[in-house]
SERO-4910 file (N, C-alpha, C, O; in steps of 0.05 Angstrom, whole numbers):
BEGIN
 pado doro    nc1    nc2    nc3   cac1   cac2   cac3    cc1    cc2    cc3    oc1    oc2    oc3
  Unk    A   -413    931    -85   -398    934    -60   -395    908    -45   -374    901    -35
  Unk    A   -417    892    -45   -417    867    -31   -397    848    -45   -382    833    -31
  Unk    A   -396    849    -72   -377    832    -86   -349    839    -80   -331    822    -77
  Unk    A   -343    866    -78   -316    875    -71   -308    865    -44   -285    857    -39
  Unk    A   -327    867    -25   -321    857      2   -314    828      2   -295    819     16
  Unk    A   -329    812    -13   -324    783    -14   -296    778    -26   -283    760    -17
  Unk    A   -289    794    -46   -262    790    -58   -240    795    -38   -220    781    -37
  Unk    A   -244    816    -21   -224    823     -1   -223    800     20   -201    792     28
  Unk    A   -246    791     28   -246    770     49   -233    744     39   -218    731     55
  Unk    A   -236    738     14   -226    712      3   -198    715     -9   -186    695    -17
  Unk    A   -188    740    -11   -162    744    -24   -140    728     -9   -138    730     15
  Unk    A   -124    713    -24   -102    699    -12   -109    673      2    -92    661     14
  Unk    A   -135    665      0   -143    641     13   -155    621     -7   -173    628    -22
  Unk    A   -144    597     -7   -155    577    -24   -180    565    -12   -180    557     12
  Unk    A   -201    563    -27   -226    552    -17   -223    522    -12   -211    508    -28
  Unk    A   -234    513     10   -233    485     16   -261    474     15   -278    478     33
  Unk    A   -267    459     -6   -293    447     -9   -290    418      1   -274    403    -10
  Unk    A   -305    411     21   -301    384     33   -310    362     14   -299    340     15
  Unk    A   -330    367     -3   -340    347    -21   -317    336    -38   -303    351    -51
  Unk    A   -314    309    -38   -295    296    -55   -268    293    -41   -250    280    -52
  Unk    A   -264    305    -18   -239    302     -4   -238    275     11   -258    261     13
  Unk    A   -214    269     21   -210    243     34   -202    248     63   -183    262     68
  Unk    A   -216    235     81   -211    238    109   -205    211    122   -219    191    116
  Unk    A   -186    210    139   -180    187    156   -189    193    184   -182    214    195
  Unk    A   -204    175    196   -213    179    224   -205    154    239   -215    132    234
  Unk    A   -186    157    258   -178    135    274   -199    131    297   -211    150    306
  Unk    A   -202    106    305   -222    101    325   -250    107    315   -267    117    329
  Unk    A   -254    101    289   -279    109    276   -302     88    278   -322     91    264
  Unk    A   -298     69    296   -319     48    298   -341     54    317   -362     40    317
  Unk    A   -338     74    334   -358     80    354   -355    108    365   -336    122    359
  Unk    A   -375    116    381   -373    141    395   -368    166    378   -379    169    357
  Unk    A   -350    183    388   -343    208    374   -331    202    347   -337    216    328
  Unk    A   -315    181    345   -302    175    319   -323    168    298   -321    177    275
  Unk    A   -342    151    305   -363    145    286   -379    170    279   -386    174    255
  Unk    A   -385    186    298   -400    211    293   -385    229    273   -397    240    255
  Unk    A   -359    231    277   -343    248    259   -343    236    231   -345    250    211
  Unk    A   -339    209    229   -339    196    203   -366    201    188   -366    207    164
  Unk    A   -388    198    202   -414    203    190   -418    232    182   -429    238    162
  Unk    A   -407    250    199   -409    278    193   -394    285    167   -404    300    151
  Unk    A   -370    274    164   -355    279    139   -370    268    115   -372    281     95
  Unk    A   -381    244    118   -396    231     96   -419    249     88   -425    251     64
  Unk    A   -433    261    107   -455    279    100   -446    303     84   -462    315     69
  Unk    A   -420    310     86   -409    332     71   -397    324     44   -385    340     30
  Unk    A   -401    298     38   -390    288     12   -361    280     13   -349    277     -8
  Unk    A   -350    276     37   -323    268     40   -321    238     38   -338    223     48
  Unk    A   -300    228     25   -294    199     25   -280    193     51   -259    206     58
  Unk    A   -290    173     66   -281    169     93   -268    141     97   -280    121     88
  Unk    A   -245    141    109   -231    116    116   -229    115    146   -219    133    159
  Unk    A   -239     93    158   -238     90    187   -220     66    194   -219     46    180
  Unk    A   -206     69    217   -190     47    227   -195     44    256   -204     62    270
  Unk    A   -188     21    266   -191     14    295   -185    -15    298   -177    -29    279
  Unk    A   -188    -25    323   -181    -52    329   -204    -72    324   -200    -96    321
  Unk    A   -229    -62    325   -252    -79    323   -265    -77    296   -280    -58    290
  Unk    A   -260    -97    279   -269    -97    251   -299    -94    249   -309    -81    231
  Unk    A   -314   -108    267   -343   -108    264   -355    -80    268   -374    -73    255
  Unk    A   -343    -64    287   -353    -37    291   -346    -19    268   -362     -2    260
  Unk    A   -322    -22    257   -314     -7    234   -333    -12    210   -341      6    196
  Unk    A   -340    -37    207   -357    -45    184   -385    -33    188   -398    -25    168
  Unk    A   -394    -30    213   -420    -17    218   -420     12    210   -439     22    199
  Unk    A   -397     25    216   -395     54    208   -396     56    177   -410     73    166
  Unk    A   -381     39    164   -380     39    134   -408     34    123   -416     47    104
  Unk    A   -422     14    134   -448      7    125   -467     31    127   -483     36    108
  Unk    A   -466     46    149   -483     69    152   -477     90    131   -496    102    120
  Unk    A   -452     94    125   -445    114    105   -453    106     78   -465    122     63
  Unk    A   -448     81     71   -455     71     44   -485     71     40   -495     78     18
  Unk    A   -501     64     60   -530     64     58   -541     92     53   -562     95     41
  Unk    A   -526    112     62   -534    139     58   -524    151     32   -527    175     27
  Unk    A   -511    134     16   -501    143    -10   -472    154     -9   -463    165    -29
  Unk    A   -458    150     13   -431    160     15   -411    139      7   -417    116     -1
  Unk    A   -385    147      9   -363    129      1   -345    126     26   -336    145     38
  Unk    A   -340    100     33   -325     95     57   -310     68     55   -318     51     39
  Unk    A   -289     66     71   -274     41     73   -264     38    101   -261     58    116
  Unk    A   -259     13    109   -249      8    136   -226    -11    134   -226    -30    118
  Unk    A   -206     -7    152   -184    -26    154   -177    -29    183   -170    -10    197
  Unk    A   -180    -53    194   -172    -58    222   -142    -52    225   -126    -62    210
  Unk    A   -136    -35    244   -108    -27    248   -104    -17    276   -121     -4    288
  Unk    A    -81    -24    287    -73    -15    314    -55      9    310    -34      7    299
  Unk    A    -64     32    320    -49     57    315    -23     58    330     -7     76    325
  Unk    A    -18     39    348      8     38    362     29     22    346     53     22    354
  Unk    A     21     10    325     39     -7    308     44      8    282     26     10    265
  Unk    A     68     18    279     75     33    255     70     18    229     60     29    210
  Unk    A     76     -8    229     72    -24    205     43    -25    198     36    -23    174
  Unk    A     25    -28    217     -4    -29    212    -14     -2    202    -31     -1    184
  Unk    A     -4     19    214    -11     46    205     -3     51    176    -18     61    160
  Unk    A     22     42    170     32     46    142     15     30    122      9     40    100
  Unk    A      7      6    130    -10    -10    112    -38      3    108    -48      3     86
  Unk    A    -49     13    130    -75     26    129    -74     50    110    -90     53     92
  Unk    A    -54     68    115    -53     92     99    -47     86     70    -58     99     52
  Unk    A    -30     66     65    -24     58     37    -50     48     23    -54     53      0
  Unk    A    -67     34     38    -92     24     26   -110     47     19   -124     46     -1
  Unk    A   -110     68     35   -127     91     29   -116    106      5   -132    113    -13
  Unk    A    -90    110      4    -78    124    -19    -81    108    -44    -86    119    -66
  Unk    A    -79     82    -43    -82     65    -66   -111     66    -76   -116     65   -101
  Unk    A   -130     69    -58   -158     70    -66   -167     97    -77   -181     99    -97
  Unk    A   -158    118    -63   -168    145    -70   -146    165    -78   -153    188    -86
  Unk    A   -121    157    -76   -100    174    -87    -90    197    -70    -72    212    -77
  Unk    A   -102    201    -46    -96    224    -30   -106    221     -2   -123    203      4
  Unk    A    -96    238     16   -107    241     43   -107    271     49    -86    283     49
  Unk    A   -131    282     53   -133    311     58   -137    318     87   -130    340     96
  Unk    A   -149    300    102   -157    305    130   -150    281    147   -155    258    139
  Unk    A   -138    286    170   -133    265    189   -145    273    216   -139    295    226
  Unk    A   -162    256    227   -172    261    254   -161    239    272   -169    216    270
  Unk    A   -143    247    290   -131    228    309   -150    226    333   -148    241    353
  Unk    A   -168    207    331   -189    204    352   -185    179    369   -196    178    391
  Unk    A   -171    160    359   -168    134    374   -158    140    402   -139    154    406
  Unk    A   -171    128    422   -162    132    449   -174    111    468   -194     99    463
  Unk    A   -160    108    490   -169     91    512   -164    106    538   -146    123    540
  Unk    A   -179     98    558   -176    111    584   -175     90    606   -175     66    600
  Unk    A   -175     98    631   -176     80    653   -159     91    676   -142    108    672
  Unk    A   -164     81    700   -150     90    724   -122     78    724   -118     55    717
  Unk    A   -102     94    732    -75     85    734    -63     97    760    -45    114    759
  Unk    A    -73     89    783    -62     99    808    -32     94    810    -23     73    801
  Unk    A    -18    112    822     11    111    823     22     87    838     44     78    835
  Unk    A      5     75    856     14     52    871      7     26    858     11      4    870
  Unk    A     -3     27    834     -9      2    819     17    -10    810     33      2    796
  Unk    A     23    -35    818     49    -47    811     51    -55    782     73    -60    772
  Unk    A     28    -56    768     28    -63    740     28    -38    722     10    -22    724
  Unk    A     48    -36    705     50    -12    688     36    -16    661     37      2    644
  Unk    A     24    -39    656     13    -45    630     -8    -24    621     -7    -15    598
  Unk    A    -26    -17    638    -47      2    630    -35     29    624    -43     42    605
  Unk    A    -17     38    641     -3     64    637      9     65    609      4     84    593
  Unk    A     24     45    602     38     44    576     18     43    553     23     56    533
  Unk    A     -3     28    556    -23     25    535    -37     52    530    -42     59    507
  Unk    A    -45     66    552    -59     91    549    -41    112    535    -50    126    517
  Unk    A    -15    113    542      3    131    528      7    123    499      8    140    481
  Unk    A     10     97    495     15     88    467     -9     94    449     -4    105    427
  Unk    A    -33     88    457    -56     92    440    -62    122    436    -65    131    413
  Unk    A    -64    137    458    -72    164    456    -51    183    444    -57    199    427
  Unk    A    -26    180    453     -5    199    445     12    188    422     14    201    401
  Unk    A     25    165    427     42    154    406     26    148    381     36    151    358
  Unk    A      1    138    384    -16    132    361    -21    157    344    -20    156    319
  Unk    A    -26    180    357    -30    205    342     -5    213    327     -6    222    305
  Unk    A     18    210    341     44    216    328     49    198    304     56    208    282
  Unk    A     45    172    306     50    154    284     32    159    261     41    159    238
  Unk    A      6    163    266    -13    168    244     -6    194    230     -7    195    205
  Unk    A      1    215    245      8    240    232     33    237    215     35    247    193
  Unk    A     53    223    226     79    219    213     75    204    186     88    211    166
  Unk    A     58    184    186     54    168    162     36    182    142     40    179    118
  Unk    A     16    198    151     -2    211    133     10    236    120      6    241     97
  Unk    A     26    251    135     36    277    125     50    276     98     46    295     82
  Unk    A     66    256     91     78    256     64     57    255     42     64    262     19
  Unk    A     33    247     48     12    245     27     -7    269     28    -25    271     12
  Unk    A     -3    287     47    -22    309     51    -11    334     39     12    342     43
  Unk    A    -28    348     23    -20    372      9    -39    395     19    -59    391     31
  Unk    A    -31    419     12    -48    443     18    -74    441      3    -74    434    -20
  Unk    A    -96    446     16   -100    453     44   -106    429     60   -128    418     58
  Unk    A    -87    420     77    -91    396     93   -101    403    121    -98    426    130
  Unk    A   -113    384    134   -124    388    161   -118    364    179   -122    341    171
  Unk    A   -107    370    203   -104    350    223   -119    360    248   -115    382    257
  Unk    A   -136    343    259   -151    349    283   -144    327    303   -150    303    299
  Unk    A   -133    335    326   -126    316    347   -146    318    370   -154    339    378
  Unk    A   -154    295    380   -174    294    402   -159    292    428   -147    272    435
  Unk    A   -160    315    443   -149    315    470   -172    312    490   -190    296    484
  Unk    A   -173    326    511   -193    323    532   -190    346    552   -169    359    553
  Unk    A   -211    351    567   -208    370    589   -187    360    609   -175    375    624
  Unk    A   -181    334    609   -160    323    626   -132    329    614   -112    323    626
  Unk    A   -132    342    591   -108    354    581   -104    382    590    -84    395    585
  Unk    A   -124    392    605   -124    419    615   -120    420    646   -109    440    656
  Unk    A   -128    399    659   -124    397    688   -120    368    696   -123    350    680
  Unk    A   -113    363    721   -108    336    730   -131    324    745   -148    339    757
  Unk    A   -133    298    746   -153    283    761   -139    261    775   -125    245    762
  Unk    A   -141    258    801   -126    237    816   -134    209    806   -158    203    802
  Unk    A   -114    193    803   -119    165    794   -119    162    764   -120    140    754
  Unk    A   -118    184    749   -118    183    720    -94    196    708    -95    210    688
  Unk    A    -71    191    721    -46    204    712    -38    197    683    -29    215    668
  Unk    A    -43    172    675    -35    165    648    -52    180    627    -41    190    608
  Unk    A    -78    180    632    -96    194    612    -90    224    612    -89    236    591
  Unk    A    -86    236    635    -80    264    637    -53    270    623    -51    289    608
  Unk    A    -34    253    627     -8    256    614    -10    255    584      1    271    569
  Unk    A    -25    235    574    -28    231    546    -42    255    533    -34    264    512
  Unk    A    -63    265    546    -79    286    535    -65    313    537    -68    330    519
  Unk    A    -49    317    558    -32    341    559    -11    339    537     -5    359    524
  Unk    A     -1    315    532     18    311    510      7    317    483     21    328    466
  Unk    A    -18    310    479    -31    316    453    -31    346    448    -28    355    425
  Unk    A    -35    362    469    -36    391    466     -8    401    457     -6    417    439
  Unk    A     13    392    470     40    400    463     47    390    434     59    405    419
  Unk    A     39    366    428     44    355    401     29    372    380     40    378    359
  Unk    A      5    380    386    -11    396    367      2    423    361      5    431    338
  Unk    A     11    436    382     23    463    379     50    461    363     55    477    345
  Unk    A     66    442    370     92    439    357     89    431    327    102    442    310
  Unk    A     71    411    322     67    402    295     55    424    278     62    426    254
  Unk    A     37    439    289     24    461    274     45    480    263     43    488    240
  Unk    A     65    487    279     86    504    270    104    491    249    114    504    231
  Unk    A    108    465    253    125    450    234    114    448    206    129    449    187
  Unk    A     88    447    204     76    443    177     61    468    167     48    467    146
  Unk    A     62    490    182     47    514    174     55    523    146     37    532    131
  Unk    A     80    521    139     89    530    113     79    513     90     81    521     66
  Unk    A     67    490     96     56    473     75     26    477     72     13    463     56
  Unk    A     15    496     86    -14    501     83    -31    481     97    -54    476     90
  Unk    A    -20    468    118    -34    447    133    -39    458    161    -20    469    174
  Unk    A    -63    456    171    -69    465    198    -71    441    217    -79    419    209
  Unk    A    -64    446    242    -65    425    263    -77    437    287    -67    457    298
  Unk    A    -99    426    296   -113    436    320   -122    413    338   -123    390    329
  Unk    A   -129    420    362   -138    399    381   -164    408    394   -170    431    397
  Unk    A   -180    388    400   -206    392    413   -205    378    441   -195    356    443
  Unk    A   -214    393    461   -215    382    489   -243    379    498   -255    398    509
  Unk    A   -255    356    495   -283    353    504   -284    347    534   -265    336    545
  Unk    A   -306    354    547   -312    344    573   -325    316    570   -321    303    549
  Unk    A   -339    307    591   -354    282    588   -371    283    563   -387    302    560
  Unk    A   -370    263    546   -387    261    523   -403    235    527   -392    215    535
  Unk    A   -428    236    520   -446    213    526   -440    190    506   -454    187    486
  Unk    A   -420    175    512   -411    152    494   -406    128    512   -407    129    536
  Unk    A   -401    105    499   -395     80    513   -369     84    530   -367     73    552
  Unk    A   -350     98    519   -325    103    534   -330    118    560   -318    111    580
  Unk    A   -347    138    558   -354    153    582   -368    136    603   -363    137    627
  Unk    A   -387    120    592   -402    102    610   -384     82    624   -387     76    648
  Unk    A   -364     72    610   -345     53    622   -329     67    644   -324     56    665
  Unk    A   -321     92    639   -306    107    658   -322    113    683   -312    112    705
  Unk    A   -347    119    679   -365    125    701   -369    100    719   -367    101    743
  Unk    A   -373     77    706   -377     52    720   -352     45    736   -354     36    759
  Unk    A   -328     48    724   -303     41    737   -298     59    762   -292     49    783
  Unk    A   -302     84    758   -296    103    780   -317    100    802   -310    101    826
  Unk    A   -342     96    795   -363     92    815   -358     68    832   -362     68    856
  Unk    A   -349     46    819   -343     22    834   -321     26    855   -323     16    877
  Unk    A   -300     41    847   -278     46    865   -287     64    888   -278     61    911
  Unk    A   -305     83    882   -315    101    903   -337     89    920   -346    101    940
  Unk    A   -346     65    912   -367     51    928   -394     64    925   -410     65    944
  Unk    A   -400     74    901   -426     86    896   -437     75    869   -423     63    854
  Unk    A   -462     80    864   -474     70    840   -465     87    816   -457    111    819
  Unk    A   -465     75    793   -457     89    769   -475    114    764   -466    135    756
  Unk    A   -501    110    770   -520    132    765   -514    155    784   -515    179    776
  Unk    A   -507    149    809   -500    170    828   -475    185    820   -474    210    822
  Unk    A   -455    170    810   -430    184    802   -435    200    777   -424    222    774
  Unk    A   -452    190    759   -458    206    734   -472    232    742   -465    253    731
  Unk    A   -490    230    761   -504    255    770   -483    274    782   -485    299    777
  Unk    A   -465    264    797   -444    281    809   -426    293    788   -419    316    789
  Unk    A   -419    277    768   -401    287    746   -415    308    730   -403    329    724
  Unk    A   -440    304    723   -455    324    708   -459    350    724   -458    372    713
  Unk    A   -462    347    750   -466    371    768   -441    388    768   -442    412    773
  Unk    A   -417    376    763   -392    391    763   -388    407    738   -370    424    736
  Unk    A   -405    403    717   -403    418    692   -422    442    695   -446    438    700
  Unk    A   -412    466    690   -429    490    694   -455    489    679   -475    499    689
  Unk    A   -456    478    655   -481    477    640   -499    453    648   -521    450    638
  Unk    A   -489    437    666   -505    415    679   -513    394    659   -535    383    661
  Unk    A   -496    387    640   -501    365    622   -475    357    609   -455    372    609
  Unk    A   -475    332    599   -452    323    583   -452    336    556   -473    346    546
  Unk    A   -429    336    543   -428    345    515   -441    323    498   -441    300    505
  Unk    A   -451    331    475   -463    313    456   -443    307    433   -427    325    426
  Unk    A   -444    283    423   -426    276    401   -428    296    378   -408    304    366
  Unk    A   -453    305    372   -457    324    350   -443    350    353   -435    363    334
  Unk    A   -438    358    378   -423    383    383   -394    380    376   -382    398    366
  Unk    A   -383    357    382   -355    351    374   -352    349    344   -333    359    332
  Unk    A   -372    336    332   -373    333    303   -373    360    289   -358    365    270
  Unk    A   -391    378    299   -394    404    286   -368    420    287   -361    433    267
  Unk    A   -354    420    309   -329    434    312   -308    422    293   -292    437    281
  Unk    A   -307    396    292   -288    383    274   -293    391    245   -274    397    230
  Unk    A   -318    391    237   -325    399    209   -316    427    204   -304    433    183
  Unk    A   -320    445    223   -313    473    219   -282    476    216   -273    490    199
  Unk    A   -267    462    232   -238    464    231   -227    454    204   -204    461    197
  Unk    A   -243    439    189   -234    429    163   -244    446    140   -238    440    117
  Unk    A   -259    467    146   -270    484    126   -251    506    118   -231    511    132
  Unk    A   -256    520     96   -240    542     87   -240    565    107   -219    578    111
  Unk    A   -262    569    121   -264    591    140   -246    588    164   -241    607    179
  Unk    A   -235    564    167   -216    558    190   -187    557    181   -170    547    195
  Unk    A   -181    568    157   -155    565    146   -133    579    163   -110    571    162
  Unk    A   -140    599    178   -120    613    194   -120    604    223   -106    615    240
  Unk    A   -136    583    229   -136    572    256   -117    548    257   -123    527    245
  Unk    A    -95    551    270    -77    528    272    -61    530    298    -55    552    308
  Unk    A    -53    507    309    -39    507    335    -57    514    358    -47    520    380
  Unk    A    -83    512    354   -102    520    375   -114    496    389   -116    474    378
  Unk    A   -122    500    414   -134    479    431   -161    490    440   -162    510    455
  Unk    A   -182    477    431   -209    487    435   -224    469    454   -227    445    449
  Unk    A   -234    481    476   -249    466    496   -278    464    488   -291    484    480
  Unk    A   -290    440    490   -319    436    488   -327    424    515   -330    399    517
  Unk    A   -330    441    535   -330    431    562   -353    442    579   -353    437    603
  Unk    A   -371    457    567   -393    467    583   -384    486    605   -398    489    625
  Unk    A   -360    498    602   -350    517    622   -333    504    643   -324    517    662
  Unk    A   -328    478    641   -313    463    662   -285    473    666   -274    471    688
  Unk    A   -272    484    645   -245    493    647   -243    523    652   -221    534    655
  Unk    A   -266    537    653   -265    566    655   -251    576    681   -239    598    680
  Unk    A   -253    561    702   -241    570    727   -213    558    732   -202    563    753
  Unk    A   -203    542    713   -178    529    717   -155    541    701   -132    532    704
  Unk    A   -161    561    686   -140    574    669   -135    559    644   -116    566    629
  Unk    A   -151    538    638   -146    522    614   -161    532    590   -159    521    568
***
């Protein structure tokens, strides 16, 4: 009886074994991106990381190789289509395929509407939103069933925060992009989902805390305490929690999950309708 149940559960679904598959992780040199790269490597996935800082990418690769995994890194700017094409081509030339893409590369920062300089606004949209579009566009011709794309959004893609219009716009855009792309590639057996983390204890979060605290005229520690207090579970998310969800979305058991936006927010969006 148990065997029959298993047959019914698995009928019509191709099993996705992560071991031996190929994953690209953008922004894989630090923080959540490095955590995801290491998580894939632990599952036997061959991992390619890209980003702007070669030394950080090399550190990620070294950690994976020392643990017996297979990894490569290519410095690349996700806002430059030519660099993205060269990066993806190097991965395909090395391993012959791309099965998983995690669009994690991102930058943040304050962009008050009265700032006369548009440079930061444009950069935040380029890296977070256009970068995800370009990487998906270049990878998809090489991706076959069962493929997986995971886009990193944010709780700021669920609600607004004053002074962070560019980041909110980019992360809201990621959600729309995720839903539209999921429908576009569903017939190819490729799933596309987004994750919306709250504050995650990373260097990027620490930089954001320091910047905002300075503007508010308070210490970084005081602002951190205030930020954590606003999360119902009273703590930041951990990198490992984002990694675990990413791993799950790439498994066979997540084959029918696509076009979805999943909050990892400690309840922060529960009262906002997000």
